[in-house]
N, C-alpha and C positions, 0 to 999 in steps of 0.2 A: 338487391339496392343492397350496397356497402355505407353505413354510418361510420363517420371517424369523431370522435372526442376534439376539441380545442386543441390540447395537446397533441394529439394524433395528429393533426391537421399542421400544427408547429412544426414537430417532428421531420413531416413530408416536405413541409415547404422547404428547409434545411437543406433536407438532402435532395432535391430538386435543384437548390441553389450551388451545393457543392459540386453535381453530378455535370451543372453546367459550365462550372469554372475548368471542370477540367477537358471539357470537350474541344477547347481551342488545341490542350495538347495531344489529344488522340488524332486531332485531325492533322494538326501536323505531322506528326509522328508519321503517318499515313503519308501526307503529300512531300514525304522525302524519299520514296521510293517510286514517285512517277517520274519518270524521266522525261526531260524537257528535250523538246523538239528541235529546238536549234541554240546556239549561245547565246546568254542572257546580256554578252556583249556586241554581240553582231547588230550594227545599224544601220549600213547601208541595205537599200531594198533594191530590187532589179527590178527593170520596168515592166509593168503587168503583173506586179506582185502586190497582195496585200499579206503584212506585218502584225499579226495580235498578238502581244506582249503583256502577261498579265502579273502581277506583285501581289502575293496574299500574306499579309500580315498579321499576325496575332501579339495583342499586344498586353501584358501582364504589368499594374502598375499598385504599387504597395507605398504607402503614404502614413504619417507619423505626425502630428504635431507636440512642438515641444510644450513641457510642462507650463500648463495657465494660458497658454496661447487658444485662441479661436476661431474660426473662418466663417466667413459668411456670404452668402453669393451678394452680388452688388445689384442697384437695381436692376439692371440690364440681364440679369442671370447669368451673365457669361464670366465676369471677372470674381476675383474674391476679395473680399476685405476682411484685414486682421486685427485683430486688438487681444491686449493681453489680459487677463481675468484669473485672478486666485493663482495657485501651483500646482493643481491636483494634475496626475498623470493622464497623457491622452493616447487610446491606444492606437495599435498599427489598423488601417484598414485597407480592404485591397478592392481593384475595379478591373474588369476586365474590357476588353477591345477586339474588334476583328473588322479591318479594312481591306478592301480589293481595289488596286489601281490596275486600269486597263487602258493600255496604251496601242493604239491603231494608227499605223502608217502604210499609205499607200505611195506608189507611185505609178502615175498613167502613165506616162513617158518618160525618156531620158532627160526631160526637163522639166516637168511638173511633178509636184508630189502634194501630199497633205498628211496632216497628223490629227489626233487629238486624243486627250487623258482622261478619263470618266474616274470618278470613284464612287463604290460604294460601299456604305457603312452599315455594319451590324453591330453592336452594343459600342459605346463610348466609355472609354475610359478615362474619369476626371480626373486630373489633375492638378496642382498646386505649381508648379511652375508652367506659367505662358500660360494660363487657363483660357486666353483670347485667341480661339483659333478656331477653324471654320468645321473643325467635325464637332465641336462643343456646341456651334449653333445648328448645323445639321440635328443634333439630337434633338435641342430645343424646338426645333422647328417641325421638328417629324419626318424630316425628309431622309431617305434613305439614300438618293441619287443624284450626284452632282458634275457636272463638267467642270475641270482643274485648269486645263489650256485644249487652245484647238489653234493650228494654222495652216496655211496651203500658202506653196510656193512654186511661181513659175520663172524659170531660169535659161534666157536666152543669150545670146553671144552678146548682143548689146543694151540686152535691158533684162531686168527684172521686176516681178510684182510680187511683193508678201503680203498677207493678210495676216492677222496675229490676234491673240485675245488669252492675257495671263503667259505670255511670252515675252523674255528678257529683249531689250533693243538696246545697242547701244548709241553715245550721240555721235554727232559731225565734224567732233574736234579734227580726227584724222582728214577732213575732207574739206577742210579749210574754213569751216564755222569758228573763227578768231574770238567774237562774243559769246560762244556757248548759247547762242537760241536755242539749240533742239537740245533738248536734254533727255539723259539716259534713263533707263527703268531694269531695275533687276529685282522681281520677287521674291527669288529666292533667298532667304538671309539666315544669319547662324542662328542653331539653335539654342545657344547661350546669349544671344543676341548683344546688347551692348554691356553685357560684363566679360564679354569676351574682348582683347586687346589682338588677339593674333590669329583666333578663328581654328585653334588647334584643336579640331572633334572630328568623327568621322563627319564624310559628305553627306550618309544618308540621313542625319539629324536634319538638316536644311526644313526652312520650312515656308510657307507661302506668306509674308509680313505684310502684305496688301489684301489679301483675301482672308487672310486671319481676322485681320481687322475690321475691313467696310465691307466683308462679303460683297465687293467687286473685283471683277476681273482686268487688274490693272498691270500693264499696259493692254490696249484694244485698239484695233485702228490697222490701218492698209498704208504700204511707203511702197511706192516705185519708185526706180533707180534706170536710166538710160544712158548712151552716150551715142554723139552723133556728130562727126565733121570735127573731131577735137572736142567738142564741147559736152559735160558731164552734169547730171542734175537728177535732184531726189525731190520728191514730194512726201510728204506725211500727213497722215489726217486721222482723227479718230477722239474717242473717251477717253481722258486720261493717260495719254501717252507718258505723263508722270504723275505721279500723285496728285490729286485734285485741281490738275490742267484739263477741264473739260471741254468739249468739242474744240478741239483744236486743231490748225492746221499750221503747217512747216514749209517749206519751199526751199530750195537751194540751187544755184546756177554756176557751175564752174567754165571759166573761159581761160585757154591758155594765151600766153602774151611771151613768145621768144621762150625760156625755160622756166620764165613765170609762171602764176596762175594767178588770176582775178576770181573772187569769190562774193556773190548775190545770195545774202539768207533771208527769209523773212517769215516772221512767225504773226500769231494771230489765234489770240488765247481768251478764254471766257475768265472772266473775274469772277470766282465763286464766293468772296468775301464781300462784294460791292454792296454801297449803301447807298447808293443814288440809282443806281438802273438795272434793273434785270439781267437788261441786256448790253451791259457795260463787256468793252472788248479791250485787252491789251495788246496793242501791236507794236513791231521794232522791225525796224529795216539795217541791215546791216551792208556795207561794202568791205573789202580787205584785199590786197595783194601778199602774195609771199613768192620771194625772189630765193632761191638757193644759189650758191655759186662752185665753182668746180673743187674751189680749194674746201668744203664743208661748211663756210661761211653761211650765214642765213637772216636774212630780216624780212620781218610780219609787219604791217601797218594796216590801220583799218579806220574806220567812221560809223558810228552807229546813230540812228534817230530813234528815239523812243518818245512817242507825242502821247503819255499817258496821263490824261487829265489835266492836258494843257487848259489854261483859262480859270483851275479851281483854284480858290483863297486857302493860305496855308499859313501861319506861325513860324517865327523865327526867333532865338532866342540871341542877346546881346549881352556881352560882359559889360558892367559900369561897375562905378566906385562903390564899393562895400558898402550898404546902407542905404545905397541910392535907387536900387530897385525893386521889383512890386514885392510888398510884405516885409520890405526891409532887406529884402536879399542883394546880392549883385549880379542881377539876373533883368533885364528889361525886355519884353516882349513888344512884335510889332506884325504887322500882316505883309503878306507880298500875293501877289499874283503870279502864278506860273506862264511860263511863255513859250513858244516854240525852241525859242534857242537854249533852253533849257533843258529841253530833249536830245542834247548831242552830246557824243562821249567821242575820243581820238582814244588810239591807244597803237605805240609802236614797241616790238620785240626786236632786238640784235642780238645772235648768237654766232661766236667767232670761234676758231681754234688756233691757240698760239702754242709756242714752243717755250718753254721759261727750265731751265737746268738739264737740257734736254730728254723734258718731259711734255709730254702734250696735255696741256691745259685746256678745256673747252669752259667758257663764260658765256654769261649772257646777263643782257639788261633789259627789263620790263617795264614801260611808265605807260601809266590808264591815268586820264582826265574825264572823270564823266559827271554832266551837269546833275542837278538834282533827281529829274525827270528820268535819267537814264543811268542810273545806278550812285549816284551822291556820293562820289569819293576822288580822291587824288591817291595815287600807289605806284611807290616806285620800289620793284624787285630786283637785285643782283644775286646772280649766284654763281658758281665755279665749282668746278670737278676734275679730279687729276689722280692719275696713277703715281701717287710719290714715292711708291717701292714697287718692286715687279709684281708682289704679291697684296698689297696692298692699294685702294683706291679711297678718294676722299673726294664728298663734298660739303659746301656751305653755302644756305640760300638766308639772305637778309632781305626783311619786309616791312616797310613803314607803309602806314596807311591812315587816311585821317577823312572826315566827310566831309563835303564844300558846306553845308549847314548842319552844325550840331545837333543833337538831341533836345526837346523842352523838359526843364526840369519839371518834380511833383512839387507844388507850393499850394500849402491851404494854411488855414488859420486854425490854432490850437495845437495840441499834441500828435503823434504817433497812437497815442491811447485813445484819443477822444480828437477826431479830426471833424473839421468845421468845414466851412464854405470851402470852396476848390477854387484856387485862383488861377492856376495852369496844370495840366496834365500832359505829359508826355503824348507824342502825335498816334494816330489808332487808323482802324477802316476807311474814316473818311479824308486823310491826309493824304496826297498825291504822291507823296514818298514817307522813307521813315528812315533813322538810324539804327541797324541791325547788327548783327554779328558779322556781314560781309563788308560793311563799311565804317563800323564805329573806329575812332582812332586807337592805333594800336600800333605794335613792335612785336615781328617774330625773326628770331634764328634758329635756324635748323641746320646741327651738322650731323654726319653721317660718316663712319669710317669703315670699309668695309674690307676681310680678311679673306682672299679667295685664291689658292694656289693655284688654279686653270684660270686665267683671265680670261683665254677666248669663249668661256661660256659665260653670261652674266651671273650673277647669282638673283639679281632681280631681274625681273621679264619687261616690267613697264616703267613705274615710278622709283627711281632710286630711293627716292624720300620716304618712301610706302615700305615699314616693315610689318611685313602682314602674309601669310601662308598663299594668299590669292595671288600674291605679287610674286610669288617667288619662284623662277623657271624650273619646268620640271625637267628642262635638258643638261640642268647643272651636272656634271662630273666629277665636282672635287668630292673626296672622302670628307672633307670639312669645311664647311664656309662660315663665318662670322662677320654680323653686321651690326656696330653700336651707335646709337643715334642720342643728341642729345636734344628737346626742345625747349627754348626758352620763350614765352609770349606776356606781354606786358599790355594789357588792356586800358587806357587811358581816359577813356570817358566812358558816362552811362549810356544807354541805349532808349529809343520809343519803346513804345508797347508792341508786341509781337504774338502771333498766332500758332497754334498748332492743331494738331490731328487727335481728335479726342479717341475714346475707344471705339467709339463707333465708324473715326474716319473721317468726321466733318471738322472743317474749318471753326477753330473758336479762339477770339480775342482777347487778349488779357484785360484787364478791368481798369477801366479811366481811371479809379483813385489808388493808383500805384504807382511808385518809380519804378523807371527801366532797371537793366540790370546792372550793377553798382563797376564802378572800375575796381581795378585791383590795386592792392595796397602797393605793390611793387611786382617785380617781376615773376611770374611762375615757371616752375621747370618740370620735366618730366625725360627720364631716362628709358631708353629701350634696348634690348639685346635680344638678337635672334640668331639662332646658329641650327646648323644643320649637319646630315653626316650619313656616311653609308658603313657598317660594320657587315662585311660578308656580302650575303643575301638581304640583309636586314636595312631600314635605313630610318632615322630620328630625327626630330625637331625641337628646338625648346626655347621659349620666349619669356623674356620677365622684362616687367614692365612697372614702373615707379613713377609716384609725382603729385602734382595737383593737378584737378580739374574742374573750372567752374560749372553751374548750371547754367541752363540757357534762357530762361524765362525772367524776368524781373520779379515775377509772382515768388518766385524761389529764395528772392535776397530779404532777409527782415534781421532781427536779433531773436526771431525767437528757435530756441531748440527741439520744438517739439514734433517737426514733421520733416518742414523742408530744409535741406543743407545746403547754402548757396555754393559752398567749395570743399571737395573731398581731397582728402589727402588719401592717398590708392597704393596698393602693391598689388602685383598679379603675375604670378608664372602660370605657364603652361607649356605641354609636353605631349610627343608622341611617338609610338615605336610602332614599326610594321615589320612584321615577317611571316609571310605568308604558312599558315591561313589566319595569324595572329595579329591584331592591329590594340594597338593599348593605348589609353590617353589621359589625362589627368590634368587638373584647376586646381587653382587656388587663389583667393583673391580677400584683399580685406582694405573695405571705405569703397569697394566701387559701384558702380551705378548698379541697376535692375536691367532686366533685360529686354523692357521695351522701348525701343528709341524713338518712340515719337509721346512717349510719357515721361518716363525715368529720368533721364538725362535733364529733359526740360526743367520737370517739378525739383529736382535736386535729390530726388528718392534713391538711395543707396543702403546697401547692405554692410554690416559690421564686418561679417564674414560670409565665406562660400567657398564650399570647396565640392569637389567629386570628381569623379573617375570612371573610365568603361570600358569594357573590353567587346571586339567585336569579332565572331570566330566563323569563317569562312566553310561552313560542314561538307559544302560542295560548291563547286562554283556558282550553283544557282540558289542555294540555300544558306542563309547567314543569320547569324544569332545574336542581337545587341543586348549587354547590360551593361546600365550605369546607374550610378548614384550621386545626387546631389544634395547637402547638407546647406541651406541657409538660417545664418543667425543674425537675430539684433538685440542686443542684451546688453549694450551697455547706455540704455534708457533715455539715448540722446538720437533727435533725428528717427525717429521710431516711426516709418511711412504707412497709412493703412494699407497700402496697395505690395506691400512688403511682412511677410512675417518669418518665425522660427519653425522649419520641420525638416524632416528628413525624407525624402522622397526616393523609391528605387522603382526603373523604369527598364522593363524585360520585352524586346520585339522580336517574335521569330517570322522570319519571312522568306519567302520561296518564289521565285521565278520559274513560269514556264510559260510556252509561247505556241502559236500555232500559223505555218507558212502557207498562203495561199496563191499558187501560181497559176496566172491567167496566159504568161505567155512563156515560148520558150526560153531559158537562160541564155545570156550573150555567150559568145561562142570562147572556148579557152582561149585566155592570152588578150581576151578584149576584156575593156570595163566601161560601164556606163558612163556618162558625165553626171 
């Protein structure tokens, strides 16, 4: 028997930890020489085959709080809470983690396949940047294995059936859903989150936003689509096909009428914030007609019926003479009862192609009136775009919007520092409708100019007004393209109470004892520039953004400068350069929101400064080493949010892909490709 002193035990423990920290390096070095049995880019699987693709990742994390800063675990044990205390130097600390992602894909026949994504975790490397994540939760619960995604699909000539869990799905806008009743859901979000305006960073840094926060697989459900005798329809059912929309059903039916198409859409969603009945549902019915013309013109028109909380009492605010209103204000309150006619909405959109000074001009007019239960707004939008020079495109969009019934103000006795009896409060979850960011009175003007010397391939693939990397056309063949955009926003009224999803993914409403989001003092301005180009075998992209951005919740609006920031004046620059086998990216921001899109921009939590950069090196086609650095600063002693601190963090991930292909049937003959 061998006995050790306490000092020897301490040395032995230190040696064990040192060996443990080096283990990932030794293992990864070994794996570099393990040949992959198939290319990591191979995605198609022949019928009668099962493909198992594995990604083994070793993570090293090194972080340091700035002098005087302290980081503590939140009550949930997932998030971090920061505070400044003294000015002592803080040491660098290291964390090590290992993960194995296993993706299995089986094609049972030419038109049927299934897929799953499984994650097994060893150690977890706890980080300062976005600590609310699924790996952190698994470590906390002691779980080593979890399903990340699963789906199955049957694709026939005239119909298909798709079941999914944690897999993105698009909306039905392109299928005639004129009022947007069926929402889209894209779990994978930016690693930089809301702190990034263009998304210029490696794709493999994306994370499942919903799974990180809620630990639930969003979206989850089944979708079936079919075509018969000229008709086409789709039905979808599931839990949280969009975040928070549990036990939801959606249906769509398209009927051709000559060259036009009539579309009926139905939705039936659970109301997870209900204060009346646990089984309360939100149902809506929409009927629209889309008619294209040979000249390129198009007209769309539709009606909506959304009888949500018909027969419920609600308050309205009316302007009266100064001093004649409630508590000596200029506002008088009264009550009404919602009726069936309050559930109606109508919309018409016209698009035309005209020639002006030998230039093609595409303009559109979009008019909407939605009664209080169907959206509570009147909105007019006019847009136009043209090639005013051979290599320049211009687009401008003007929007005016106002609510039919305005918000309820917060009126009380006493002072803001000593609130007495509350006489009026903004509408909340008990109301059949609200004034929010979708219907508050506002004016928007968005102007975009593009330079593209190869107009045959569009710079943007989807929305010409959205300057972001996801929208850039990958087929763009110009050596240099550039887009410049100015956005003007003028919010002219307050809002009612609003809700948000907390760090557990639960719906939380604002307090009744608070005003809504304030109106802006005047127009807010933002400018964005996005450019891309090619240099020989390399390509690059550069994005610059700056301006004013308002916080979303009314809770962020106060004269207190200690935490919440109602309006941030920001500047951001992002860049990426690619040349095999390297990829470089960099980011700097000042006054930008924190990364968690469900919390930080809602509460007005912003960084004073944030910068970072990284490099990805493809050691082989299947082996990648990523190294990045993020520096966060909160150093002006104003608006210091507890969620955001001052720190340096270095993150290194070495990943290797390898796989196995099991063939149960002979492959297709040469020259043939299964559907």
